[in-house]
gemmi code that builds the backbone of each chain (N, CA, C; Angstrom):
import gemmi

chains = {
    "A": [
        ("MET", (14.826, -8.866, -4.996), (14.063, -9.990, -4.194), (14.372, -11.171, -3.706)),
        ("PRO", (14.426, -11.325, -2.004), (14.696, -12.553, -1.320), (14.163, -14.122, -1.545)),
        ("VAL", (14.804, -14.766, -1.774), (14.905, -15.847, -2.192), (16.144, -16.717, -1.797)),
        ("GLU", (15.996, -17.718, -1.173), (17.145, -18.287, -0.680), (16.727, -19.836, -0.764)),
        ("PHE", (18.018, -20.797, -1.675), (17.845, -22.102, -1.566), (18.435, -23.046, -1.179)),
        ("MET", (18.141, -24.381, -0.863), (18.578, -25.011, 0.097), (18.354, -26.337, -1.134)),
        ("GLN", (19.614, -27.417, -1.219), (19.512, -28.078, -2.040), (19.731, -29.637, -1.190)),
        ("GLU", (18.440, -30.154, -1.207), (18.806, -31.757, -0.634), (18.897, -32.959, -1.605)),
        ("PRO", (19.137, -33.722, -1.271), (19.537, -35.135, -2.544), (17.329, -34.844, -3.101)),
        ("GLU", (17.410, -34.783, -4.701), (16.128, -35.043, -5.171), (15.082, -33.694, -4.980)),
        ("ARG", (15.598, -32.389, -4.025), (14.321, -32.080, -3.447), (15.329, -30.732, -3.237)),
        ("LEU", (14.977, -29.063, -3.920), (14.947, -28.062, -3.754), (14.386, -27.064, -3.521)),
        ("THR", (14.354, -26.572, -2.179), (13.159, -25.908, -1.339), (14.142, -24.341, -1.668)),
        ("ALA", (13.134, -23.746, -2.152), (13.273, -21.834, -2.172), (12.301, -21.106, -1.214)),
        ("ALA", (13.617, -20.607, -0.536), (12.755, -20.373, 0.576), (11.999, -18.676, 0.400)),
        ("LEU", (11.242, -18.173, -0.201), (10.617, -16.689, -0.348), (10.414, -15.663, 0.604)),
        ("SER", (11.123, -14.772, 0.801), (10.747, -14.089, 2.072), (10.056, -12.445, 1.581)),
        ("GLY", (9.867, -11.391, 2.613), (9.373, -9.994, 2.279), (7.769, -10.431, 1.382)),
        ("GLU", (7.599, -9.145, 0.346), (6.215, -9.095, -0.050), (6.445, -9.242, -1.541)),
        ("ILE", (5.509, -9.910, -1.682), (5.548, -10.974, -3.153), (4.507, -10.605, -3.942)),
        ("ASP", (4.290, -9.186, -5.331), (2.965, -8.614, -5.721), (3.512, -8.906, -7.060)),
        ("HIS", (3.028, -8.170, -8.251), (3.766, -8.685, -9.459), (4.914, -7.611, -9.746)),
        ("HIS", (5.159, -6.958, -9.282), (6.746, -6.174, -9.044), (7.284, -6.948, -8.617)),
        ("GLN", (7.315, -7.870, -8.017), (8.336, -8.531, -7.255), (8.070, -10.224, -8.137)),
        ("ALA", (7.653, -11.012, -8.675), (7.332, -11.795, -8.948), (8.018, -11.934, -10.342)),
        ("GLY", (8.054, -11.072, -10.893), (9.020, -11.486, -12.381), (10.314, -11.827, -12.240)),
        ("PRO", (11.092, -10.858, -10.908), (12.742, -11.528, -10.865), (12.913, -12.375, -9.690)),
        ("LEU", (11.535, -13.078, -9.153), (11.599, -14.358, -8.261), (11.468, -15.520, -9.439)),
        ("ARG", (10.621, -15.390, -10.294), (10.214, -16.221, -11.412), (11.408, -16.895, -12.076)),
        ("GLU", (12.488, -15.495, -12.166), (13.877, -15.956, -12.867), (14.565, -16.582, -12.485)),
        ("ARG", (14.866, -16.140, -11.139), (15.729, -16.945, -10.115), (14.973, -18.486, -9.946)),
        ("ILE", (13.939, -18.976, -9.359), (13.658, -20.072, -9.311), (13.471, -21.151, -10.258)),
        ("ASP", (13.106, -20.337, -11.421), (13.300, -21.376, -12.839), (14.763, -21.513, -13.036)),
        ("GLU", (15.978, -20.342, -13.435), (17.568, -20.909, -13.537), (17.759, -21.936, -12.535)),
        ("ALA", (17.443, -21.853, -10.710), (17.612, -23.103, -10.176), (16.920, -24.289, -10.895)),
        ("ALA", (15.815, -24.338, -10.908), (15.470, -25.601, -11.408), (15.765, -25.975, -11.972)),
        ("ILE", (15.736, -25.610, -13.360), (15.745, -26.043, -14.401), (17.543, -26.693, -14.478)),
        ("ARG", (18.559, -25.666, -13.671), (19.829, -26.071, -13.771), (19.613, -27.625, -13.001)),
        ("LEU", (18.639, -27.576, -11.760), (19.338, -28.641, -10.996), (18.259, -29.820, -11.116)),
        ("ARG", (17.106, -29.794, -11.895), (16.103, -30.669, -12.016), (15.674, -31.701, -10.870)),
        ("PRO", (15.489, -30.818, -9.836), (14.856, -31.424, -8.489), (13.815, -32.482, -8.954)),
        ("LYS", (13.140, -33.656, -8.457), (12.184, -34.209, -8.365), (11.205, -33.780, -7.545)),
        ("LEU", (11.212, -32.961, -6.418), (10.353, -32.179, -6.245), (11.082, -30.982, -5.845)),
        ("LEU", (10.188, -29.575, -6.441), (10.845, -28.427, -5.986), (9.458, -27.885, -4.855)),
        ("CYS", (9.948, -27.200, -3.861), (9.381, -26.611, -2.303), (9.333, -25.246, -2.486)),
        ("LEU", (8.216, -24.496, -2.590), (8.327, -22.924, -2.209), (7.692, -23.054, -1.166)),
        ("ASP", (8.434, -22.433, 0.302), (8.386, -22.120, 1.123), (8.086, -20.675, 1.599)),
        ("PHE", (6.954, -20.255, 1.886), (6.133, -19.055, 2.069), (6.108, -18.741, 3.715)),
        ("GLY", (6.991, -19.247, 4.528), (6.979, -19.100, 5.826), (7.288, -17.788, 6.375)),
        ("ASP", (8.404, -16.820, 5.269), (8.594, -15.679, 5.832), (8.301, -14.954, 4.779)),
        ("VAL", (7.356, -15.248, 4.023), (6.602, -13.988, 3.357), (5.972, -13.312, 4.215)),
        ("SER", (5.440, -11.522, 4.104), (4.914, -10.964, 4.557), (3.335, -10.360, 4.119)),
        ("PHE", (3.282, -10.701, 2.816), (2.460, -9.827, 2.324), (2.247, -10.717, 0.290)),
        ("MET", (1.216, -11.044, 0.214), (1.209, -11.640, -0.915), (-0.195, -10.927, -2.057)),
        ("ASP", (-0.272, -11.031, -3.126), (-1.552, -10.974, -3.560), (-1.326, -12.056, -4.377)),
        ("SER", (-2.521, -12.408, -5.670), (-2.356, -13.286, -6.629), (-1.408, -13.541, -7.553)),
        ("SER", (-0.541, -12.138, -7.510), (0.746, -12.663, -7.980), (1.055, -13.678, -7.777)),
        ("ALA", (1.461, -14.034, -6.539), (1.810, -14.813, -6.019), (1.684, -16.571, -6.455)),
        ("VAL", (-0.079, -16.431, -6.876), (-0.659, -17.663, -6.861), (0.033, -17.907, -9.171)),
        ("GLY", (0.382, -16.926, -9.000), (0.123, -16.871, -10.626), (2.169, -17.000, -10.462)),
        ("LEU", (2.572, -16.959, -9.708), (4.268, -17.161, -9.516), (3.793, -19.134, -8.891)),
        ("VAL", (3.185, -19.186, -8.644), (2.977, -21.069, -7.835), (2.593, -21.946, -9.604)),
        ("MET", (1.668, -21.185, -9.755), (1.305, -22.250, -11.415), (1.616, -22.095, -12.291)),
        ("GLY", (2.563, -21.238, -12.291), (4.359, -20.715, -13.242), (4.880, -22.020, -12.951)),
        ("ARG", (4.995, -21.978, -11.716), (6.431, -22.533, -11.298), (6.111, -24.932, -11.560)),
        ("TYR", (4.606, -24.312, -11.039), (4.293, -26.005, -10.971), (4.273, -26.438, -13.089)),
        ("ARG", (4.342, -25.073, -13.711), (4.489, -25.660, -15.130), (6.391, -25.827, -15.524)),
        ("THR", (6.666, -25.037, -14.553), (8.255, -25.324, -14.726), (8.479, -27.060, -14.633)),
        ("ILE", (8.195, -26.962, -13.578), (8.773, -28.242, -13.053), (8.154, -29.321, -13.950)),
        ("SER", (6.728, -29.422, -13.581), (6.316, -30.585, -14.320), (6.349, -31.019, -15.550)),
        ("ALA", (7.347, -29.815, -15.835), (8.120, -29.909, -18.064), (8.846, -31.284, -17.950)),
        ("PHE", (9.440, -31.247, -16.861), (10.947, -32.494, -16.384), (10.095, -33.645, -15.660)),
        ("GLY", (8.959, -33.839, -15.494), (8.467, -34.799, -14.721), (8.476, -34.775, -13.073)),
        ("GLY", (8.881, -33.303, -12.610), (8.771, -33.218, -11.121), (7.819, -33.207, -11.030)),
        ("GLN", (7.631, -32.621, -8.724), (6.395, -32.091, -8.436), (6.354, -31.130, -7.380)),
        ("LEU", (6.087, -30.394, -7.341), (5.569, -29.371, -6.274), (4.875, -29.457, -5.050)),
        ("GLU", (5.440, -28.888, -4.519), (4.906, -28.374, -2.910), (4.909, -27.189, -2.337)),
        ("VAL", (3.930, -26.469, -1.827), (4.055, -25.502, -1.285), (3.405, -25.352, 0.022)),
        ("ILE", (4.775, -24.326, 1.052), (4.556, -24.854, 1.763), (4.149, -23.734, 3.204)),
        ("ARG", (4.227, -23.629, 4.465), (3.561, -23.100, 5.719), (3.112, -21.659, 5.447)),
        ("LEU", (2.511, -22.158, 4.550), (0.743, -20.998, 3.742), (0.443, -20.297, 5.724)),
        ("SER", (0.382, -18.921, 4.943), (-0.850, -18.335, 6.131), (-1.837, -19.056, 6.104)),
        ("PRO", (-2.993, -18.921, 6.728), (-4.906, -19.365, 6.179), (-5.273, -18.464, 5.061)),
        ("ALA", (-5.162, -17.252, 5.106), (-5.028, -16.278, 4.033), (-5.033, -16.590, 2.895)),
        ("ALA", (-2.903, -16.847, 2.609), (-2.354, -17.154, 1.536), (-2.807, -18.287, 0.854)),
        ("ALA", (-3.295, -19.560, 1.901), (-3.794, -21.067, 1.608), (-5.050, -20.488, 0.888)),
        ("ARG", (-6.085, -20.120, 1.192), (-7.503, -19.794, 1.116), (-7.193, -19.014, -0.625)),
        ("MET", (-5.982, -18.197, -1.034), (-5.993, -17.195, -1.659), (-5.889, -18.759, -3.293)),
        ("MET", (-4.394, -19.484, -2.777), (-3.783, -20.686, -3.425), (-5.087, -21.740, -4.008)),
        ("ARG", (-6.200, -21.343, -2.946), (-7.329, -22.475, -3.170), (-7.978, -22.245, -4.510)),
        ("LEU", (-8.468, -20.904, -4.229), (-9.112, -20.221, -5.235), (-8.687, -20.325, -6.736)),
        ("SER", (-7.868, -20.935, -7.000), (-6.979, -21.373, -8.167), (-7.170, -22.621, -8.877)),
        ("GLY", (-7.482, -23.433, -7.570), (-7.365, -25.245, -7.796), (-6.445, -25.565, -8.202)),
        ("ILE", (-5.345, -24.691, -7.371), (-3.662, -25.625, -7.836), (-3.305, -26.888, -6.746)),
        ("GLN", (-4.384, -26.562, -5.560), (-4.324, -28.032, -4.818), (-4.501, -29.067, -5.419)),
        ("GLN", (-5.274, -29.132, -7.062), (-4.972, -30.259, -7.527), (-3.995, -31.081, -8.421)),
        ("LEU", (-2.933, -30.018, -8.354), (-1.645, -30.064, -9.419), (-0.661, -30.233, -8.385)),
        ("ALA", (-0.546, -29.284, -6.949), (0.502, -29.266, -6.142), (0.637, -29.703, -4.773)),
        ("THR", (0.761, -30.294, -3.703), (0.752, -29.942, -2.463), (0.693, -28.969, -1.542)),
        ("LEU", (-0.394, -28.459, -1.239), (-0.059, -27.246, -0.267), (-0.385, -27.573, 1.212)),
        ("LYS", (0.449, -26.825, 1.797), (0.563, -27.612, 3.723), (0.445, -25.797, 4.258)),
        ("GLU", (-0.559, -25.424, 5.168), (-0.618, -24.431, 5.826), (0.545, -24.625, 7.363)),
        ("ILE", (0.705, -22.850, 7.322), (1.324, -23.235, 8.288), (1.068, -24.166, 9.771)),
    ],
    "B": [
        ("MET", (-27.566, 6.034, 5.315), (-25.857, 5.834, 4.958), (-24.956, 6.992, 6.190)),
        ("LYS", (-24.121, 6.559, 6.490), (-23.703, 7.074, 7.544), (-22.720, 7.615, 7.297)),
        ("ALA", (-22.341, 8.748, 7.785), (-21.133, 9.947, 7.672), (-19.910, 9.712, 7.695)),
        ("CYS", (-19.261, 10.139, 5.784), (-18.277, 10.460, 6.005), (-17.355, 10.836, 7.015)),
        ("ILE", (-16.247, 10.111, 7.700), (-15.187, 11.259, 9.209), (-14.455, 11.449, 8.293)),
        ("ASN", (-13.754, 10.841, 7.248), (-12.909, 11.445, 6.792), (-12.514, 10.583, 5.722)),
        ("GLN", (-11.552, 11.707, 4.720), (-11.508, 11.209, 3.315), (-9.643, 11.261, 2.752)),
        ("MET", (-9.053, 10.629, 1.883), (-7.990, 11.051, 1.588), (-7.543, 10.605, 0.106)),
        ("LYS", (-7.076, 11.512, -0.739), (-6.805, 11.306, -2.311), (-5.470, 10.681, -2.619)),
        ("LEU", (-5.220, 10.343, -3.357), (-3.530, 10.101, -3.870), (-3.869, 9.399, -5.457)),
        ("GLU", (-2.575, 10.425, -5.978), (-2.806, 10.272, -7.347), (-1.314, 9.526, -7.579)),
        ("ILE", (-1.030, 8.400, -8.332), (0.354, 7.297, -8.182), (0.384, 7.735, -10.224)),
        ("GLU", (1.339, 7.251, -10.735), (2.446, 7.133, -11.859), (1.806, 5.462, -11.904)),
        ("SER", (1.070, 5.125, -13.028), (1.056, 3.219, -13.327), (2.445, 2.581, -13.298)),
        ("ARG", (3.348, 2.194, -12.110), (4.751, 1.841, -12.204), (4.660, 0.614, -11.576)),
        ("SER", (4.982, -0.890, -11.653), (4.889, -1.837, -10.817), (5.479, -1.215, -9.491)),
        ("VAL", (6.862, -0.822, -9.331), (7.250, -0.357, -8.208), (6.386, 0.141, -6.953)),
        ("ASN", (5.302, 1.185, -7.660), (4.000, 1.740, -6.925), (3.046, 0.897, -6.204)),
        ("GLU", (2.919, -0.405, -6.693), (1.961, -1.490, -6.018), (2.485, -1.400, -4.505)),
        ("SER", (3.067, -1.487, -4.131), (3.452, -1.420, -2.172), (3.094, -0.178, -2.057)),
        ("PHE", (3.504, 0.738, -2.219), (3.273, 2.169, -1.739), (1.789, 2.417, -1.758)),
        ("ALA", (0.622, 2.247, -2.570), (-0.641, 2.544, -2.730), (-0.806, 1.827, -1.441)),
        ("ARG", (-0.832, 0.307, -1.671), (-1.729, -0.542, -0.900), (-1.473, -0.071, 0.785)),
        ("ALA", (0.141, 0.154, 1.023), (0.605, 0.432, 2.238), (0.018, 1.881, 2.876)),
        ("ALA", (-0.494, 2.703, 1.508), (-0.741, 4.384, 1.825), (-2.510, 4.242, 2.095)),
        ("VAL", (-2.875, 3.025, 1.589), (-4.376, 2.837, 2.307), (-4.840, 2.024, 3.499)),
        ("ALA", (-3.810, 1.246, 3.809), (-3.863, 0.386, 4.881), (-3.496, 1.997, 6.088)),
        ("ALA", (-2.040, 2.257, 5.880), (-1.939, 3.408, 6.849), (-3.347, 4.389, 7.304)),
        ("PHE", (-4.015, 4.775, 6.448), (-4.681, 5.429, 6.139), (-5.928, 4.970, 7.011)),
        ("ALA", (-6.353, 3.336, 6.734), (-7.437, 2.853, 7.313), (-7.271, 2.575, 8.432)),
        ("ALA", (-6.267, 2.284, 9.303), (-5.871, 2.039, 10.390), (-6.380, 3.035, 11.677)),
        ("GLN", (-6.860, 3.824, 11.145), (-7.336, 5.011, 11.761), (-8.784, 4.420, 12.376)),
        ("LEU", (-9.048, 2.907, 11.939), (-10.768, 2.761, 12.730), (-10.698, 0.847, 13.268)),
        ("ASP", (-8.898, 1.365, 13.598), (-8.678, 0.485, 14.475), (-8.652, -0.937, 14.559)),
        ("PRO", (-8.178, -1.323, 13.215), (-8.952, -2.553, 12.699), (-7.600, -3.929, 13.041)),
        ("THR", (-8.193, -4.898, 13.056), (-7.610, -5.951, 13.228), (-6.725, -6.183, 12.093)),
        ("LEU", (-4.968, -6.886, 12.268), (-4.171, -7.049, 11.297), (-4.439, -7.534, 10.050)),
        ("GLU", (-5.341, -9.087, 10.800), (-6.383, -9.697, 9.248), (-6.492, -8.975, 8.689)),
        ("GLU", (-7.945, -8.059, 9.020), (-8.525, -7.060, 8.268), (-7.661, -6.008, 6.833)),
        ("LEU", (-6.600, -5.512, 8.002), (-6.208, -4.665, 7.382), (-5.345, -5.477, 5.934)),
        ("SER", (-4.796, -6.737, 6.195), (-4.028, -7.323, 4.995), (-5.275, -7.643, 4.276)),
        ("ASP", (-6.494, -7.654, 4.598), (-7.432, -7.965, 3.266), (-7.531, -6.730, 2.314)),
        ("ILE", (-7.316, -5.412, 2.902), (-7.534, -4.338, 2.518), (-6.615, -4.251, 1.732)),
        ("LYS", (-5.279, -4.638, 2.129), (-3.797, -4.180, 1.120), (-3.886, -5.509, 0.249)),
        ("THR", (-4.059, -5.754, 0.109), (-3.914, -7.619, -0.526), (-5.211, -7.043, -1.911)),
        ("ALA", (-6.656, -6.533, -1.417), (-7.772, -5.880, -2.485), (-7.244, -4.743, -3.529)),
        ("VAL", (-6.286, -3.927, -2.826), (-5.852, -2.664, -2.939), (-4.720, -3.188, -4.371)),
        ("SER", (-3.702, -3.809, -3.646), (-2.756, -4.386, -4.776), (-3.311, -4.991, -5.981)),
        ("GLU", (-4.576, -5.768, -5.341), (-5.006, -6.690, -6.808), (-5.601, -4.883, -8.104)),
        ("ALA", (-6.251, -3.852, -6.981), (-6.993, -3.128, -8.234), (-5.768, -2.476, -8.514)),
        ("VAL", (-5.156, -2.179, -7.739), (-3.623, -1.086, -8.904), (-2.608, -2.300, -9.747)),
        ("THR", (-2.745, -3.394, -9.612), (-1.462, -3.858, -10.312), (-3.134, -4.335, -11.339)),
        ("ASN", (-4.216, -4.276, -11.664), (-5.179, -4.110, -12.822), (-5.027, -3.150, -13.864)),
        ("CYS", (-5.098, -2.010, -13.023), (-4.567, -0.675, -13.588), (-3.236, -0.453, -14.224)),
        ("ILE", (-2.033, -1.188, -13.886), (-0.777, -1.234, -14.325), (-0.593, -2.188, -15.386)),
        ("VAL", (-1.422, -3.151, -15.251), (-1.291, -4.205, -15.922), (-2.152, -3.860, -17.379)),
        ("HIS", (-3.084, -3.945, -16.677), (-4.658, -4.005, -18.128), (-4.893, -2.917, -18.899)),
        ("ALA", (-4.826, -2.157, -18.031), (-5.528, -0.179, -18.263), (-4.568, 0.152, -19.246)),
        ("TYR", (-3.327, 0.325, -18.776), (-2.437, 0.935, -19.438), (-1.199, 0.057, -19.737)),
        ("PRO", (-1.711, -0.750, -20.646), (-0.436, -2.049, -20.967), (0.757, -1.621, -21.617)),
        ("ASP", (0.168, -0.459, -22.328), (1.812, -0.530, -23.302), (2.001, 1.744, -22.933)),
        ("ARG", (1.565, 1.911, -22.260), (1.987, 3.504, -21.749), (2.051, 3.672, -20.131)),
        ("ARG", (2.482, 4.429, -19.582), (2.227, 5.090, -18.505), (1.054, 5.831, -18.322)),
        ("GLY", (0.400, 5.765, -17.413), (-0.892, 6.246, -17.016), (-1.319, 6.850, -15.398)),
        ("GLN", (-2.079, 7.744, -15.357), (-1.939, 7.908, -14.072), (-3.568, 7.104, -13.257)),
        ("ILE", (-3.026, 6.824, -12.221), (-4.482, 5.849, -11.104), (-4.398, 6.878, -9.988)),
        ("TYR", (-5.813, 7.081, -10.056), (-6.137, 7.744, -8.592), (-7.098, 7.366, -7.576)),
        ("LEU", (-6.470, 7.134, -6.856), (-7.181, 6.661, -5.575), (-7.770, 7.590, -4.363)),
        ("TRP", (-8.628, 6.569, -3.898), (-9.963, 7.591, -3.174), (-10.351, 6.946, -1.787)),
        ("ALA", (-9.569, 7.384, -0.416), (-10.756, 6.376, 0.403), (-11.493, 7.084, 1.230)),
        ("GLY", (-12.312, 6.229, 1.404), (-13.176, 7.239, 3.011), (-13.716, 6.281, 3.665)),
        ("LEU", (-13.767, 6.886, 5.189), (-13.811, 6.267, 6.280), (-15.159, 6.616, 6.766)),
        ("TYR", (-16.063, 5.619, 7.761), (-17.120, 5.877, 7.824), (-17.356, 5.841, 9.223)),
        ("GLU", (-18.520, 6.348, 10.098), (-18.776, 6.185, 11.236), (-18.922, 5.443, 11.389)),
        ("ASP", (-19.941, 4.239, 10.990), (-20.097, 2.679, 11.299), (-18.692, 1.873, 10.830)),
        ("GLY", (-17.791, 1.967, 10.760), (-16.768, 1.924, 10.696), (-16.279, 0.760, 8.809)),
        ("LEU", (-17.181, 1.452, 8.125), (-17.187, 1.282, 6.944), (-15.435, 2.281, 5.877)),
        ("VAL", (-15.129, 0.980, 5.467), (-14.241, 1.958, 4.556), (-14.804, 1.353, 2.823)),
        ("ARG", (-14.189, 2.882, 2.741), (-14.504, 2.366, 1.131), (-13.388, 3.083, 0.239)),
        ("VAL", (-12.736, 2.192, -0.849), (-11.936, 2.368, -1.785), (-12.017, 2.064, -2.991)),
        ("ARG", (-11.439, 3.604, -3.673), (-11.968, 3.732, -5.089), (-10.696, 3.738, -5.797)),
        ("ILE", (-10.621, 2.896, -6.872), (-9.488, 2.536, -7.873), (-9.852, 3.316, -9.277)),
        ("ARG", (-9.793, 4.423, -9.833), (-9.675, 4.763, -11.046), (-8.629, 4.779, -11.925)),
        ("ASP", (-8.779, 4.642, -12.691), (-7.859, 4.511, -14.176), (-8.272, 5.333, -15.217)),
        ("ARG", (-8.008, 6.121, -16.215), (-8.262, 6.763, -17.808), (-7.889, 5.336, -18.806)),
        ("GLY", (-7.216, 4.490, -18.226), (-6.898, 3.498, -19.865), (-7.483, 3.002, -20.198)),
        ("CYS", (-7.500, 1.559, -20.755), (-8.321, 1.230, -22.030), (-9.741, 0.128, -21.724)),
        ("GLY", (-10.357, 0.599, -20.496), (-11.446, 0.047, -20.039), (-11.617, -1.334, -20.590)),
        ("ILE", (-12.405, -1.652, -19.879), (-12.844, -3.428, -20.241), (-14.198, -3.754, -20.909)),
        ("ALA", (-13.740, -4.345, -21.597), (-14.866, -4.419, -22.737), (-16.369, -5.346, -22.421)),
        ("ASP", (-16.035, -6.438, -21.011), (-17.075, -7.365, -20.885), (-16.809, -7.511, -19.049)),
        ("VAL", (-17.283, -6.378, -18.662), (-16.818, -6.765, -17.409), (-17.426, -8.017, -16.407)),
        ("ARG", (-18.366, -8.471, -16.570), (-18.672, -10.078, -16.107), (-18.267, -11.138, -16.784)),
        ("GLN", (-17.398, -10.988, -17.588), (-16.089, -12.267, -18.127), (-15.079, -12.007, -17.645)),
        ("ALA", (-14.545, -10.567, -17.220), (-13.075, -10.278, -16.668), (-12.921, -10.280, -14.958)),
        ("MET", (-14.145, -10.399, -14.248), (-14.778, -11.053, -13.106), (-14.587, -12.511, -12.821)),
        ("GLU", (-15.002, -13.063, -13.704), (-15.051, -14.538, -13.375), (-13.547, -15.254, -12.971)),
        ("PRO", (-13.941, -15.668, -11.882), (-12.402, -16.236, -11.616), (-11.313, -17.019, -12.681)),
        ("LEU", (-9.931, -16.977, -12.988), (-9.220, -17.444, -13.907), (-9.342, -17.308, -15.004)),
        ("PHE", (-10.757, -16.536, -15.417), (-10.105, -15.671, -17.108), (-9.144, -14.324, -16.595)),
        ("THR", (-8.388, -14.873, -17.866), (-7.495, -13.456, -18.069), (-6.926, -13.511, -19.451)),
        ("THR", (-6.731, -12.635, -19.705), (-6.158, -11.731, -21.399), (-4.646, -12.276, -20.856)),
        ("LEU", (-4.069, -12.418, -19.987), (-2.346, -12.460, -20.480), (-2.153, -13.510, -20.648)),
        ("GLY", (-2.307, -14.869, -19.783), (-1.710, -16.319, -19.578), (-0.591, -15.876, -18.932)),
        ("GLY", (-0.377, -17.082, -19.040), (1.467, -17.115, -18.325), (1.619, -17.077, -16.908)),
        ("GLU", (2.118, -15.840, -16.437), (2.220, -16.116, -15.063), (1.499, -15.032, -14.361)),
        ("ARG", (-0.014, -14.806, -15.173), (-0.798, -14.276, -14.149), (-2.176, -14.782, -13.905)),
        ("SER", (-3.011, -15.482, -12.476), (-3.467, -16.243, -12.582), (-4.836, -16.031, -13.081)),
        ("GLY", (-5.189, -14.558, -13.305), (-6.634, -14.738, -13.533), (-7.489, -14.309, -12.307)),
        ("LEU", (-6.904, -14.008, -10.929), (-7.679, -14.466, -10.181), (-8.150, -12.838, -9.041)),
        ("GLY", (-7.606, -12.018, -10.155), (-7.511, -10.455, -9.409), (-9.248, -10.271, -8.998)),
        ("PHE", (-10.625, -10.412, -9.622), (-11.191, -9.756, -9.322), (-11.975, -10.684, -7.770)),
        ("ALA", (-11.775, -12.119, -8.057), (-11.909, -12.814, -7.005), (-11.763, -12.735, -5.557)),
        ("VAL", (-10.211, -12.900, -6.159), (-9.292, -12.615, -4.131), (-9.951, -10.890, -3.973)),
        ("MET", (-10.063, -9.715, -4.766), (-11.121, -8.462, -4.111), (-12.303, -9.156, -3.619)),
        ("GLU", (-13.463, -9.903, -4.582), (-14.160, -10.069, -3.637), (-14.581, -10.995, -2.759)),
        ("SER", (-13.373, -12.029, -2.376), (-13.286, -12.574, -1.321), (-12.490, -12.005, 0.130)),
        ("PHE", (-12.182, -11.172, -0.471), (-11.368, -10.327, 0.482), (-11.980, -9.228, 1.129)),
        ("MET", (-13.328, -8.915, 0.539), (-13.751, -7.375, 0.812), (-15.358, -7.954, 0.791)),
        ("ASP", (-16.157, -6.751, 1.594), (-17.487, -7.150, 1.553), (-18.374, -7.026, 0.493)),
        ("ARG", (-18.219, -6.186, -0.453), (-18.702, -5.648, -2.058), (-17.438, -5.308, -2.457)),
        ("VAL", (-17.474, -5.445, -3.945), (-16.677, -4.956, -5.407), (-17.541, -4.008, -6.533)),
        ("ARG", (-17.503, -2.837, -7.245), (-18.155, -2.789, -7.583), (-17.249, -2.484, -9.147)),
        ("VAL", (-17.673, -2.421, -10.228), (-16.710, -2.866, -11.358), (-17.392, -1.395, -11.996)),
        ("ARG", (-17.466, -0.330, -12.861), (-17.796, 0.689, -14.119), (-16.602, 0.960, -14.250)),
        ("SER", (-16.860, 0.069, -15.926), (-15.768, 0.807, -16.874), (-16.346, 1.410, -18.391)),
        ("ILE", (-15.650, 2.086, -18.863), (-16.143, 2.689, -19.905), (-15.290, 1.607, -20.933)),
        ("LEU", (-15.442, 1.364, -21.833), (-13.806, 0.902, -23.342), (-13.461, 1.944, -23.774)),
        ("GLY", (-12.125, 2.421, -23.564), (-11.714, 3.383, -24.619), (-11.128, 4.738, -23.690)),
        ("SER", (-12.322, 4.415, -22.415), (-11.864, 5.741, -21.615), (-11.950, 5.787, -19.970)),
        ("GLY", (-12.168, 4.136, -19.098), (-11.084, 3.838, -18.087), (-12.324, 3.158, -17.386)),
        ("THR", (-11.202, 2.963, -15.966), (-12.553, 1.753, -15.266), (-12.383, 2.426, -13.837)),
        ("THR", (-13.348, 1.792, -12.822), (-13.630, 2.192, -12.197), (-13.704, 1.277, -10.512)),
        ("VAL", (-12.691, 0.875, -10.235), (-13.289, -0.028, -9.213), (-13.609, 0.350, -7.607)),
        ("THR", (-14.477, -0.316, -7.177), (-15.034, 0.381, -6.076), (-14.761, -0.884, -5.106)),
        ("LEU", (-14.257, -0.830, -3.989), (-14.122, -2.141, -2.494), (-14.246, -1.671, -1.198)),
        ("GLU", (-15.254, -2.362, -0.847), (-16.063, -1.860, 0.654), (-15.613, -2.911, 1.284)),
        ("LYS", (-15.336, -2.583, 2.765), (-14.889, -3.521, 4.276), (-15.793, -2.954, 5.341)),
        ("ARG", (-16.354, -3.625, 6.471), (-16.415, -2.985, 7.191), (-15.868, -3.642, 8.262)),
        ("ILE", (-15.296, -2.078, 8.780), (-14.136, -3.238, 9.803), (-14.735, -3.189, 11.269)),
        ("LEU", (-14.408, -4.550, 11.779), (-15.327, -4.662, 13.229), (-13.933, -4.055, 14.182)),
        ("GLY", (-13.042, -4.430, 13.960), (-12.070, -3.505, 14.185), (-11.332, -4.412, 15.613)),
        ("ARG", (-10.322, -4.422, 16.867), (-9.890, -4.756, 17.692), (-10.757, -5.158, 18.471)),
        ("ALA", (-11.522, -4.047, 18.952), (-12.613, -4.135, 20.368), (-13.235, -4.741, 19.900)),
        ("ALA", (-14.576, -5.222, 19.095), (-15.472, -6.368, 18.617), (-14.313, -7.877, 18.718)),
        ("ARG", (-13.231, -7.696, 18.220), (-12.747, -9.268, 18.056), (-12.233, -9.425, 19.388)),
        ("ASP", (-11.910, -8.434, 20.425), (-11.357, -8.890, 21.856), (-12.527, -9.103, 22.670)),
        ("GLY", (-13.976, -8.809, 22.272), (-15.050, -8.359, 23.260), (-15.068, -7.460, 24.100)),
        ("ASP", (-14.656, -6.579, 24.071), (-14.692, -5.431, 24.603), (-15.903, -4.788, 24.405)),
    ],
}
model = gemmi.Model(1)
for chain_id, residues in chains.items():
    chain = gemmi.Chain(chain_id)
    for i, (resn, *xyz) in enumerate(residues, 1):
        res = gemmi.Residue()
        res.name, res.seqid = resn, gemmi.SeqId(i, " ")
        for name, pos in zip(("N", "CA", "C"), xyz):
            atom = gemmi.Atom()
            atom.name, atom.element = name, gemmi.Element(name[0])
            atom.pos, atom.b_iso = gemmi.Position(*pos), 0.0
            res.add_atom(atom)
        chain.add_residue(res)
    model.add_chain(chain)
structure = gemmi.Structure()
structure.add_model(model)
structure.setup_entities()
């Protein structure tokens, strides 16, 4: 599953691409958590700009990464969401815990 | 009731790798109604949710069959039926509540909420111990309507 990491001072960006469903979410979770736990950034940023399809498994992925990053006091940002993706994210209430930014 | 102009059936094993195949197959079939990309994406999303439910919930400990049927109607309606012979749902109303999940962890509990948000109509029939049928409906307005032709 394609995910590219970009590290800046205190900030880790995971750029996701392709289709995120239940099948793909597991490997993505492992890769993002491995990097986040190792680097412990103040801000974890999930970039959805190159995601061509997602279902609610991607919402579960975001909620789970919130738990990962908040366990050591970091914050979560989700950027470049399509309008439909943002609508799906908001069904979960995650906007009360993380910053959501649309394309 | 408008006449059904075309229909298709598909049977797949409950393997997560088939989630993308199932939604792509239904979307390719529904493309005959000349939907917008957004309408097609909504259908793919809802089908993905229903098929994932079969894999994760209906057959939690074993491989089973998932039966998909899709029909296209004269008035632009797409109807998709996703059926399993799995464990069934004890309380359908509770299962359809947003954020309700029996699994926790990485599952958002939004499957039915997303289906309802992206489709016009969602019906769920379930018999404990013998399986669940989810019926999704969406009226395709299509590119012609969007372009104002």
